[in-house]
DOLO-569346 format. One record per residue: residue in one letter; z, y, x of N, C-alpha, C, O, CB in turn. Coordinates in steps of 0.001 Angstrom, whole numbers, plus 500000, padded with zeros to 6 digits. Atoms other than C-alpha are relative to their C-alpha. Glycine has a CB too. Layout:
AZYXZYXZYXZYXZYX;...
***
This chain:
M499990498913500721500036499917500063499911501379500856499139502302500600501176499905499192;D499954498881498999500851502379502893498530500460500509498129501621500586500885499516501263;A501297499739499390497341501855504359499021500645498885498151501480499133499393498607500610;D500877499477501214495773502506500804500244501560499942499309502360499974500456499251498470;I499672498520500083497566505888500584499503500759501219499042501893501097501543500221499867;A500480499444498804496673506625504106498477500384499929497992501454500299500262499027501105;N501396499864499987493065506029503483499548500976498935498506501610499105499359498679499826;R500242498992501039493112508164500281500126501410500465499352502317500159500919499801498887;I499708498498499413494614511177502126498737500261500995498113501323500985501629500111500945;T501087499798498991491974510597504951498679500353499249497909501234499632499802498673500911;N501279499592500673489200510634502492500100501204499378499039501824499316499543499078499033;A499832498749500654490572513685500663499821501134501165499303502218500896501474500050499241;L500134498998498870490655515545504077498515500019500248498023501137500406500859499601501373;I501420499931499577486974514622504809499385500813498794498682501792499043499276498450500244;V500733499260501046485872515796501274500192501444499993499303502236499682500358499520498710;K499765498508499971487635519099501691499772500596501252499919501808501406501334500351499619;G500369499293498718486685519637505149501233500380500843501176501356501591499186501298499684;I498741499620499271490251519674506619500266498988501044500242497776500832501231500111499049;S499681500956498942491105518289509911501474499523500036502367500083499400499657500617501313;V498522500364500024494235516396510699500832501074500785502003501293500479500238498526500663;R499321498894499195495181519169513200500347501058498977501483501530498937499044500622501206;A499809498830500935494730521793510387501148499505499020502067500275498742498549500417499161;L499030500518500965496801519558507943501307500000500690502303500337500049499636498579499474;S498610499974499237499601519226510696500537501430500028501721501690499813499864499457501569;D499554498590500052499612523017510960500451500425498674501447501146498615498932500902500428;A499678499531501352499777523556507203501207499212499473501802499632498481498765499840499039;T498864500898500507502430520971506666501317500127500850502441499967500375499525498470500026;G498813499992499190504662521414509643500237498483500514501237498294501207501265500582499131;I499873501286499581504296517670510327499347499908501353498166500210501524499436499060499010;A500516500067498710504007517042514024498608499200500003498465498196499306501060499350500917;Y501290500518499864500339516212514965500194498480500281499705497696499467499197500754501126;P499918501446499770501277512765516545500595499291499001500219498137498800500660499689501139;T499235500722501243503531511837513618498954499841498885498774498749498346501352500931499387;L501050500091500940500763512669511232498960499120500243498611498396499311499471501142499817;R500977501024499594498152510678513003500398498686499828499709497832499270499642500126501309;L499348501433500253500449507730513112500026499549498530499621498457498133501517499984500503;R499978500306501485501033507968509384498702499784499417498597498899498568500631501074499238;L501352500155500633497362508291508507499353498853500596498359498417500016499104501241500163;K500583501272499506496526505310510654500732498764499357500343497615499570500106499938501591;G499273501096500706499053503270508517501091499380500889501680498351500559499001498887499553;G499123500497499031501265502813511508501530500146499555502388499355499946499719500729501309;R498841499840500749504211504139509508499937500572498658498942501213498319500817500715500692;S499970499548501360505139504984506036500226501457499937501061501955500691501033499292499228;L499796498639500341504886508550504780501368500103499273501725499289498422498820500533499126;T498856499832500847508166509933503627499622500814498713498515501337498584501130500700500794;F500463499324501293508310511496500110499849501440500282499122502120499557501014499795498785;Q500165498650499754508667514836501699498715500397500643498149501467500421501049500431500766;E501163499783499233505763514455503979498704499902498803497748500673498722499932498786501314;F501176500218500962503539513136501079499934501302499104498816501761498869500210498595499037;N500136498870500787504454516193498881499490501209500774498833502086500213501263500282499375;K500449498794499129503800518644501800498361499800500095497581500744499971500800499986501648;I501482500215499880500309516994502230499420500328498757498540501189498773499605498586500384;T500738499792501220499350516944498547499985501605499811498956502151499413500708499179498721;A500122498481500181500250520730498438499024500577500936498189501395500548501350500721500214;A500908499434499113498444521466501514498560499819499803497763500697500132500293499570501182;I501435500331500423495203519823500360499715500209498642498606499950498174499652498634500263;Q500192499469501465495779521077496784499412498829499137498444499042498407498943501340499946;V500296501031500889495474517659495115501277499542499261502390499663499771499348498873500740;H498826500509500801497719516175492379500483498527500747499699497613501003499496499770498277;P499493501165499315499919513526494047499596498664499358499506497660500065501474500089500066;A500386501333500757498911510822491475498467499475500529498141498293500638499967500322498210;T501275500358499479495254511106492823499938499179501343498969498495501671499279501220500168;L499932500651498662496353509777496200500721498490499947500681497710500898500846501012501004;L499202501231500273498434506797494802499171498964499556498238499233498798501055500198499008;P500717501103500525497135503313494263500124499886498419501176500256497898500507498738500684;T499935500216501338496333502507490595501114499134499600501643499309498503498809499493499563;S498805500869500339499068499795490703501252500859499770502072500633498880500289498957501164;L498653499043500286501737502652491102499781500867498810500722501114498056500365501045501284;T500113498985501037500228505001488672500007499224498641500463499808497657498658500902500192;D499899500796501154499882502205486045501368499627499630501698499518498449499238498852500157;M498539500335500254503561501286486450500581501241499367501394501041498465500824499590501368;A499317498833500340504566504848485773499530500367498640500242501146498006499791501099501007;A500443499601501218502581505178482663500674499290498788500341499581497639498599499820499989;
***
């Protein structure tokens, strides 16, 4: 699931033309930490996830796997 969320974030960055470095600057998440998270090496914290969704201006649910959004409905 972590890799799925990381892939969704990476795809959103590509679509919006935002680099990982720019996302790091916008969120205050250290660049090496953010790269590790986006490679699926470690899970994002809830706070990191919220900072990312705010920085790239997407609704958090759009970055979650459907298995999670279906459970919440």
